[in-house]
C-alpha positions in Angstrom: 76.9 15.9 -62.4 77.8 12.5 -61.1 79.5 14.1 -58.2 76.4 16.2 -57.3 74.2 13.1 -57.5 76.5 11.1 -55.3 76.7 14.0 -52.9 72.9 14.3 -52.8 72.4 10.7 -52.1 75.0 10.8 -49.4 73.2 13.8 -47.8 69.9 11.9 -47.9 71.4 8.8 -46.4 73.0 10.9 -43.7 69.6 12.6 -42.9 67.9 9.2 -42.6 70.6 7.9 -40.3 70.3 11.1 -38.2 66.6 10.7 -37.9 66.9 7.0 -36.8 69.5 8.0 -34.2 67.1 10.8 -32.9 64.2 8.3 -32.6 66.4 5.9 -30.7 67.4 8.8 -28.3 63.7 9.7 -27.8 62.9 6.1 -26.8 65.5 6.2 -24.1 64.4 9.6 -22.8 61.0 10.5 -24.4 59.9 14.1 -24.3 56.6 15.1 -22.7 53.4 15.3 -24.8 50.4 17.6 -24.4 47.5 16.0 -22.3 45.1 16.2 -25.2 46.8 14.5 -28.0 44.8 12.5 -30.5 46.8 10.0 -32.5 45.8 8.4 -35.7 43.7 5.2 -35.6 46.7 2.9 -36.4 47.0 -0.6 -34.9 50.2 0.2 -33.0 52.4 3.2 -32.1 55.1 2.3 -34.6 52.7 2.2 -37.5 51.2 5.5 -36.4 54.6 7.1 -36.5 55.2 5.7 -39.9 51.8 6.8 -41.1 52.5 10.5 -40.2 56.1 10.4 -41.6 56.5 11.3 -45.2 58.7 8.6 -46.8 61.5 9.9 -49.1 61.3 8.8 -52.7 62.9 5.5 -53.5 66.6 6.0 -54.5 67.6 5.7 -58.1 69.8 2.8 -59.2 72.7 5.3 -59.2 72.1 5.9 -55.5 71.9 2.2 -54.7 75.2 1.6 -56.4 76.8 4.4 -54.5 79.0 3.6 -51.5 77.2 4.1 -48.2 78.7 6.8 -46.1 80.8 6.0 -43.0 79.8 7.2 -39.6 82.7 9.5 -39.5 81.5 11.3 -42.5 78.1 12.1 -40.9 77.9 15.7 -39.6 77.4 15.9 -35.8 74.9 18.7 -36.1 72.4 16.3 -37.7 72.0 14.4 -34.4 70.4 17.4 -32.6 68.6 19.2 -35.4 65.8 18.3 -37.7 66.7 16.6 -41.0 67.6 18.9 -43.9 64.7 17.5 -45.9 62.3 20.0 -44.1 59.9 17.3 -42.7 57.9 18.2 -39.6 58.9 16.8 -36.3 57.3 13.4 -35.6 55.6 12.9 -32.2 57.0 10.3 -30.0 55.5 6.8 -30.1 52.5 6.0 -27.9 53.7 4.4 -24.7 52.5 0.9 -23.8 49.9 0.4 -21.0 52.6 -1.3 -18.9 54.9 1.7 -19.1 52.1 4.3 -18.3 50.8 2.3 -15.3 54.3 1.7 -13.9 55.2 3.9 -10.9 57.2 6.9 -11.7 60.7 7.3 -10.3 62.1 10.7 -9.2 64.2 10.8 -12.3 61.5 9.9 -14.8 59.0 12.2 -16.5 55.2 12.1 -16.5 53.8 10.2 -19.4 50.4 11.5 -20.7 47.8 9.2 -22.2 46.2 9.9 -25.5 42.6 9.9 -24.1 40.8 10.1 -20.8 40.1 6.7 -19.2 38.1 6.9 -15.9 39.4 5.1 -12.9 36.8 2.6 -11.5 38.8 1.7 -8.5 36.5 3.7 -6.2 33.3 2.5 -7.9 30.9 0.4 -5.8 29.9 -2.0 -8.5 28.9 -4.7 -6.0 26.0 -2.5 -4.9 24.3 -3.0 -8.3 24.7 -6.8 -8.2 27.2 -6.7 -11.0 29.7 -9.0 -9.2 30.1 -10.4 -5.8 32.5 -8.4 -3.7 35.8 -10.4 -3.5 36.7 -11.5 -0.1 39.7 -9.6 1.1 42.8 -11.4 2.1 44.1 -11.4 5.6 46.7 -8.8 4.8 44.1 -6.5 3.2 41.8 -6.9 6.2 44.6 -6.0 8.4 45.4 -2.9 6.3 41.8 -1.8 6.3 41.4 -2.3 10.0 44.6 -0.3 10.6 43.5 2.6 8.3 39.9 2.5 9.9 38.1 2.3 6.5 35.5 -0.3 5.6 34.0 -1.4 2.3 31.1 0.8 1.2 29.0 -2.2 0.2 29.2 -3.6 3.7 27.4 -0.7 5.3 23.8 -1.2 6.5 22.6 1.6 4.2 24.1 -0.1 1.1 22.6 -3.4 2.2 19.1 -1.9 2.5 19.5 0.0 -0.8 20.6 -3.1 -2.6 17.8 -5.1 -1.2 15.3 -2.4 -2.2 16.5 -2.1 -5.8 17.2 -5.8 -6.6 15.6 -7.8 -3.9 17.2 -10.2 -1.4 20.0 -12.4 -2.4 18.1 -15.7 -2.6 19.8 -18.8 -3.9 17.5 -19.1 -6.9 18.1 -15.6 -8.0 21.9 -16.0 -7.7 21.7 -19.2 -9.7 19.6 -17.6 -12.4 21.8 -14.6 -12.6 24.9 -16.7 -12.9 23.3 -18.8 -15.6 22.4 -15.7 -17.5 25.9 -14.4 -17.3 27.4 -17.7 -18.5 24.9 -17.9 -21.4 25.5 -14.3 -22.6 29.3 -14.4 -22.2 31.6 -16.2 -24.7 33.6 -19.2 -23.7 36.6 -18.3 -21.6 35.3 -14.8 -21.0 35.7 -13.2 -17.6 32.6 -12.9 -15.4 30.5 -9.8 -15.5 31.8 -7.1 -13.3 35.3 -8.4 -13.4 38.1 -6.1 -14.5 38.6 -7.9 -17.8 34.9 -7.8 -18.7 33.6 -5.4 -21.2 29.9 -6.1 -20.6 29.5 -4.2 -17.3 26.2 -2.4 -17.9 23.9 -5.1 -19.0 20.2 -6.0 -18.7 19.4 -8.4 -16.0 18.0 -11.7 -17.1 15.3 -11.7 -14.5 13.9 -9.1 -12.0 12.6 -10.7 -8.8 8.9 -10.3 -8.2 9.3 -8.6 -4.9 11.9 -6.2 -6.3 9.3 -4.8 -8.7 7.1 -3.8 -5.8 9.9 -2.7 -3.6 9.6 1.0 -4.6 6.0 1.1 -5.7 2.9 0.4 -3.5 4.6 -2.1 -1.2 4.6 -5.9 -1.5 4.0 -9.0 0.5 7.7 -9.6 1.1 8.6 -6.3 2.8 10.1 -8.3 5.7 12.6 -9.7 3.3 13.4 -6.4 1.8 13.7 -4.4 5.1 13.7 -6.8 8.0 12.6 -4.9 11.2 12.8 -1.5 9.5 9.3 -0.6 8.3 6.1 -2.2 7.0 4.9 -1.5 3.4 1.5 0.1 2.9 -1.5 -1.9 1.9 -0.3 -5.1 3.6 -1.7 -6.9 6.5 -5.1 -6.2 8.3 -6.7 -2.9 7.8 -6.0 -0.4 10.5 -9.1 0.7 12.4 -8.9 3.7 14.7 -9.3 2.6 18.3 -11.0 5.8 19.5 -14.1 7.7 18.3 -13.6 10.8 16.2 -16.7 12.5 17.6 -18.7 12.2 20.8 -22.1 13.7 21.4 -23.7 14.1 24.8 -27.2 12.6 24.8 -28.9 13.4 28.1 -31.8 11.1 29.1 -30.7 8.3 26.7 -32.4 5.3 28.3 -30.4 2.3 29.5 -33.0 -0.3 28.3 -32.0 -3.4 26.3 -35.4 -3.7 24.6 -35.5 -0.3 23.0 -34.2 1.0 19.7 -33.6 4.8 20.0 -31.0 5.6 17.3 -31.3 5.4 13.5 -29.4 7.0 10.5 -31.3 8.1 7.4 -30.2 7.9 3.8 -30.0 11.7 3.8 -27.3 11.6 6.4 -29.5 12.7 9.3 -29.3 11.0 12.6 -32.3 10.7 14.8 -32.2 10.0 18.6 -35.0 9.5 21.1 -34.2 11.2 24.4 -36.8 10.9 27.1 -40.1 12.2 25.6 -38.4 14.1 22.7 -37.0 13.2 19.3 -34.0 15.1 18.0 -32.4 15.3 14.5 -28.7 15.8 14.0 -27.5 16.7 10.6 -24.1 14.9 10.0 -23.1 17.4 7.3 -23.7 20.6 9.2 -23.9 19.3 12.8 -27.1 21.1 13.2 -29.5 19.8 15.9 -33.3 20.1 15.4 -36.0 19.1 17.9 -38.6 17.2 15.9 -41.2 16.5 18.5 -42.1 16.4 22.2 -44.5 13.7 23.4 -45.3 15.3 26.7 -44.9 14.2 30.2 -47.2 11.2 29.9 -45.3 9.4 27.1 -41.8 8.5 26.2 -40.0 7.5 23.0 -39.3 3.7 22.7 -38.2 3.3 19.1 -37.4 5.4 16.0 -37.0 4.3 12.3 -36.3 6.0 9.0 -38.0 5.1 5.7 -35.7 4.0 2.9 -36.0 7.4 1.1 -35.0 9.2 4.3 -37.9 11.7 4.5 -40.4 9.9 6.7 -39.7 8.9 10.3 -41.6 6.5 12.4 -41.7 7.0 16.2 -42.9 4.2 18.6 -44.1 5.3 22.0 -44.5 3.8 25.5 -48.3 4.1 25.1 -48.4 1.8 22.1 -48.7 4.6 19.5 -46.9 4.7 16.1 -46.4 8.2 14.7 -45.4 9.1 11.2 -43.5 12.3 10.7 -42.3 14.3 7.7 -38.8 15.2 8.8 -38.2 17.8 6.1 -41.2 19.9 7.3 -41.1 18.7 11.0 -44.8 17.9 10.7 -46.6 14.8 11.9 -48.6 13.0 9.2 -50.6 10.5 11.2 -50.8 8.5 14.4 -51.8 4.8 14.6 -53.0 3.4 17.9 -53.0 -0.3 17.3 -50.8 -1.8 20.0 -51.8 -2.1 23.6 -48.3 -1.8 25.0 -45.0 -0.1 24.2 -43.6 -0.3 20.7 -39.9 -1.1 20.9 -39.1 -2.2 17.3 -39.8 -0.7 13.9 -38.8 -1.8 10.3 -39.7 -0.2 6.9 -40.5 -2.0 3.7 -41.1 0.7 1.1 -44.5 2.1 2.2 -45.1 -0.7 4.6 -44.1 -0.2 8.2 -43.8 -3.1 10.6 -43.9 -2.6 14.4 -43.2 -5.0 17.2 -44.6 -4.5 20.7 -44.5 -5.8 24.2 -48.0 -7.2 23.5 -46.2 -10.0 21.5 -47.7 -8.9 18.2 -46.2 -7.6 15.0 -48.4 -5.3 12.9 -48.0 -4.2 9.3 -49.0 -0.6 8.6 -49.6 0.7 5.1 -49.3 4.5 5.4 -51.3 4.8 2.2 -54.3 2.9 3.6 -56.8 4.5 6.0 -56.7 1.6 8.4 -54.2 1.5 11.2 -52.8 -1.8 10.2 -53.3 -4.2 7.3 -52.1 -7.5 8.9 -51.1 -8.9 12.3 -48.4 -11.5 12.9 -48.6 -13.7 15.9 -46.2 -16.3 17.1 -43.9 -14.8 19.8 -44.6 -15.6 23.4 -43.0 -12.5 24.8 -42.0 -8.9 23.9 -40.8 -8.4 20.3 -37.5 -6.5 20.6 -35.9 -7.0 17.1 -37.3 -6.5 13.6 -35.4 -6.3 10.2 -36.6 -6.7 6.6 -34.2 -8.3 4.1 -32.6 -6.2 1.4 -34.9 -7.6 -1.2 -37.9 -6.8 1.0 -39.2 -10.4 0.8 -38.4 -11.7 4.3 -38.9 -10.2 7.7 -36.9 -11.5 10.7 -38.1 -10.9 14.2 -36.6 -11.6 17.6 -38.2 -11.7 21.0 -37.7 -12.0 24.7 -38.9 -15.6 24.4 -35.4 -16.5 22.9 -37.0 -17.1 19.5 -35.9 -16.0 16.0 -38.7 -16.1 13.4 -38.7 -15.5 9.7 -41.8 -14.3 7.9 -42.6 -13.6 4.2 -44.6 -10.8 2.8 -48.0 -12.5 3.1 -47.7 -14.9 6.0 -49.3 -14.4 9.4 -47.4 -17.3 10.8 -43.6 -17.7 10.8 -42.3 -19.7 7.9 -39.0 -20.4 9.7 -38.4 -20.8 13.5 -35.1 -20.9 15.2 -34.8 -21.8 18.8 -31.0 -22.2 19.4 -30.6 -19.0 21.3 -30.9 -19.2 25.1 -31.6 -15.5 25.7 -33.5 -12.6 24.2 -32.8 -12.0 20.5 -32.6 -8.3 19.8 -29.6 -8.2 17.5 -30.6 -9.0 13.9 -28.9 -8.2 10.6 -29.3 -9.4 7.0 -26.2 -9.7 4.8 -26.2 -7.3 1.8 -23.6 -9.6 0.1 -25.3 -13.0 0.1 -29.0 -13.6 -0.4 -30.7 -15.3 2.6 -27.8 -14.9 5.0 -29.1 -13.8 8.4 -27.1 -13.1 11.6 -28.6 -12.9 15.1 -27.3 -12.3 18.6 -28.4 -13.5 22.0 -28.6 -11.7 25.4 -26.6 -12.2 28.6 -27.3 -15.9 29.0 -26.5 -16.7 25.4 -23.7 -14.4 24.3 -23.5 -16.0 20.8 -23.7 -14.7 17.3 -25.4 -17.3 15.0 -25.6 -17.4 11.2 -28.5 -18.8 9.3 -29.2 -19.6 5.6 -32.9 -18.9 5.3 -32.9 -20.1 1.7 -32.0 -23.7 2.7 -33.2 -23.3 6.3 -29.9 -24.3 7.8 -27.9 -23.2 10.8 -24.4 -22.3 9.4 -22.2 -21.4 12.4 -22.0 -19.6 15.7 -19.5 -17.6 17.7 -19.4 -17.2 21.4 -18.5 -13.5 22.1 -18.3 -13.8 25.9 -20.8 -11.0 26.5 -24.3 -9.8 25.8 -25.0 -9.2 22.1 -27.0 -6.0 21.8 -26.8 -5.1 18.1 -25.5 -6.3 14.8 -24.9 -4.5 11.5 -23.3 -5.7 8.2 -21.0 -3.5 6.2 -22.2 -2.5 2.7 -18.7 -2.2 1.4 -16.9 -5.3 2.6 -17.9 -8.7 4.0 -17.6 -7.7 7.6 -20.0 -6.9 10.4 -20.0 -5.1 13.7 -21.4 -6.2 17.0 -22.0 -4.2 20.2 -22.0 -5.7 23.6 -23.2 -5.2 27.1 -22.5 -7.2 30.2 -19.8 -7.4 31.0 -17.2 -5.8 28.7 -19.3 -3.1 26.9 -17.2 -3.4 23.8 -17.6 -3.0 20.0 -16.1 -5.7 17.8 -15.5 -5.7 14.1 -15.6 -9.2 12.6 -14.5 -10.6 9.2 -17.0 -13.0 7.7 -17.0 -16.0 7.4 -13.8 -16.6 9.3 -15.1 -14.5 12.2 -11.6 -13.1 12.8 -11.6 -10.1 15.1 -10.4 -7.0 13.2 -10.7 -4.6 16.1 -12.1 -4.3 19.5 -13.3 -0.8 20.4 -13.9 0.4 23.9 -14.9 3.7 25.5 -18.5 3.3 26.7 -18.9 2.8 30.4 -22.4 1.3 30.1 -23.9 -1.3 27.8 -23.7 -0.4 24.1 -27.4 -0.8 23.4 -27.8 1.3 20.3 -26.1 1.1 16.9 -26.6 2.7 13.4 -24.5 2.9 10.3 -24.0 5.9 8.0 -25.4 5.9 4.5 -22.0 5.7 2.9 -21.3 2.5 5.0 -18.0 3.8 6.6 -19.1 5.2 9.9 -21.0 3.7 12.8 -22.6 5.5 15.8 -23.1 3.8 19.1 -25.2 4.8 22.1 -25.1 3.7 25.7 -26.6 4.3 29.1 -23.6 6.6 29.8 -25.6 9.2 27.8 -23.1 9.5 25.0 -23.1 8.9 21.3 -19.8 7.9 19.8 -18.8 7.9 16.1 -16.3 5.4 14.8 -14.6 4.9 11.5 -14.6 1.2 11.0 -15.3 0.3 7.3 -13.5 1.4 4.1 -15.1 3.3 1.3 -16.6 1.4 -1.6 -14.0 2.8 -4.1 -11.0 2.0 -1.9 -11.7 -1.1 0.0 -8.0 -2.0 0.3 -7.0 1.4 1.5 -6.1 1.9 5.1 -7.1 5.6 5.1 -10.8 5.9 5.9 -12.7 9.0 5.1 -15.2 10.2 7.7 -18.2 12.4 8.1 -17.2 15.7 9.8 -13.5 15.0 9.7 -11.4 12.9 12.0 -10.8 15.3 14.7 -12.1 14.5 18.2 -15.1 16.6 18.9 -17.4 16.5 21.9 -20.7 18.4 21.8 -24.2 18.3 23.0 -27.1 16.9 20.9 -29.5 19.3 22.6 
C-alpha cells in the first residue's frame, strides 16, 4: 500500500510537471484561437487560466514526505498528451495588447482578439468639434502629397457642414468649449477626442446662438455660417416683385392729373371710369360689367365706393353726383349741386363729400332729400384731393391752390391749414396705424411728400421724391406706404415709415401714374396711367405673415394681359 501511494503521488507530480512544460511550450508558439472566444471576467490572463483549471487536491503528508521524481523518471509521452488526470484542455492565455498590435512576421501566426474593437483611425472626429485636427508633420505632409490624399475635414464640404451644425469657430466658443472640457475631465486626463480619452461622445457645454438657427428658419448670421454661398430665408428687406402680375387694357383712360377714376371696393370689385362710361371688374372672377353710360355730352371725372362696397358714387364733368347700386346696376339718385366738374369724392358712412372745380366741398347725406347738407369753403382753386380719416372725424382736402386743409365733422371753415407745398396737392393719405398722422404729396413744382400730426398741428418731416407726386396710400398690414409719380420718371415707390427708406421702385408705365387703389386685403395695388393700362402689383405682405417674403395675390401671380371692356 505504501508503494502504491508513493507511485500515485509520483504520477500526479509527473502530470503537473508535464502540464507546466506544455504551457511553457504554448507561450513560445501559441496555437490559434477561434475568433469569437469569450474569456472569463478575470483581471489578467493568468488568473483566467487558473480560474478554469481544476486544481488537484492538496497532497497528503505522506506525499509531501515522498521524494520528488527526477526529470529522467518522467515519461516522454506526457509532454505531448493531456495529463492522465482527465482535465479538459486549457485555452492559451489572452495575449497582451502589445503583442496583438505588433506587426506579424511571415513565420508568426495570427492572434485573434477576445472581442470586436472597432478601429477609429478612419473616423473624422474633428468634423464634430470633438478635437482639433492635429497639424501634420512635414514628413506626413510629404507622404500625403505623394499619395494624393487629403484630410477629409479640410474639404470645403466638411467646412460648411461643420459650420452649419456647430457654428463658426469663434474665439469665445473655443474658449468656452475648452473650459467645459477641463472642468468635466479629471486632473491629468487627456483632452476630449484624444486617443486616450474615454469621454468621446459628450454633451456640449454651450450651443452657439446662430447654430440653433442654422438648420431651422435661417438666422441673422448666415454670412458667418455660409459666406458667399446662400442667404437664409426671412432675413433682410422683403422682396417685392418688380413687374406686375396682371395688366388690363383700359381704352380712353384720361391723362388728367386732377381726376380720380379708379377705386377698389371692400367686396373686391374694381371700378374704372373710361370716357363717358363706368366699368366694374370683379377681381375674383375677372368678369367685366358695364355699369353706366353718361352719353356723349358728359364724361366721368371721379368714382368712389362706400365703405360697405355696395353703393358707388360717380362725379361727372357737368357737376353732377350720381349714386348707383352696383349689385343691381341701378342708379339711386342724382344730385346737381356743383357748377363745374367733380374731380374728388370721399365717403363717411352715409355722408358723401365731393370736391369740384368750383372751389367748394359739399356734404351729401344720401338719406336726406336735399342735394347737400353743408358747404365747405376755403380753397382758392379746384379741389382735387379728398380723404376722410379712419375714425371719420377729420376730412383732409387738397387743392390746386397748393393748400392742404383739415376739417372736422361740423366745421364749414378749415380747422388746420398747411401751406408748405409749392404745387397742387392731390395725393392725400391717412395712416391706419397712428391716429392723426397725415401724408400729402405735391405736384411737379413741389415733388415732396410731407407728414403732419393733426392732433398736435405739427409738420413732422418731408421727403423730396424728385418727381411729381400723384397718389399716396398707406398699407393696412405694415407701416409702409406707396407713392405714384408723374413727370419725369413715372415710377411707383414703396416706402418704409418713418425712416422713408425705399423698399422698391416699380416701373412699367410710359405715362404719368395718375391713379392708384389698394385691394381690400391690403396686399395688392392697382395703378392706372395715360398709357391706357391698369397694372396690378404685389407690394405688401398679408396680415397673418408680415415677415414672410411670399406674397399671395388676387388671381394668381401669372402675368395676364386682357381688356377691361
